[in-house]
C-alpha positions as CSV (number, residue, x, y, z in Angstrom):
1,X,-13.5,-21.2,-1.6
2,X,-11.5,-20.7,1.6
3,X,-8.4,-20.0,-0.4
4,X,-10.2,-17.4,-2.4
5,X,-11.1,-15.5,0.8
6,X,-7.5,-15.5,2.0
7,X,-6.3,-14.4,-1.5
8,X,-8.7,-11.5,-1.4
9,X,-7.5,-10.5,2.0
10,X,-3.8,-10.6,1.0
11,X,-4.7,-8.5,-2.2
12,X,-6.3,-5.9,0.2
13,X,-3.2,-5.9,2.4
14,X,-0.9,-5.6,-0.6
15,X,-2.8,-2.7,-2.0
16,X,-2.8,-1.0,1.5
17,X,0.9,-1.4,1.9
18,X,1.5,0.0,-1.6
19,X,-0.7,2.9,-0.9
20,X,1.2,3.7,2.4
21,X,4.5,3.5,0.5
22,X,3.4,5.9,-2.1
23,X,2.1,8.3,0.6
24,X,5.5,8.2,2.4
25,X,7.4,8.7,-0.9
26,X,5.3,11.7,-1.8
27,X,5.8,13.1,1.7
28,X,9.6,12.7,1.4
29,X,9.6,14.2,-2.0
30,X,7.6,17.3,-0.8
31,X,10.0,17.6,2.1
32,X,13.1,17.5,-0.3
33,X,11.5,20.2,-2.5
34,X,10.8,22.6,0.4
């Protein structure tokens, strides 16, 4: 059960990191266009 909790926490972290990366990529793309 403990491992499940850790795995869930890692999933949330990964999703957060991916979301941040996508935001940065979108911002950089907008900057390049303008």
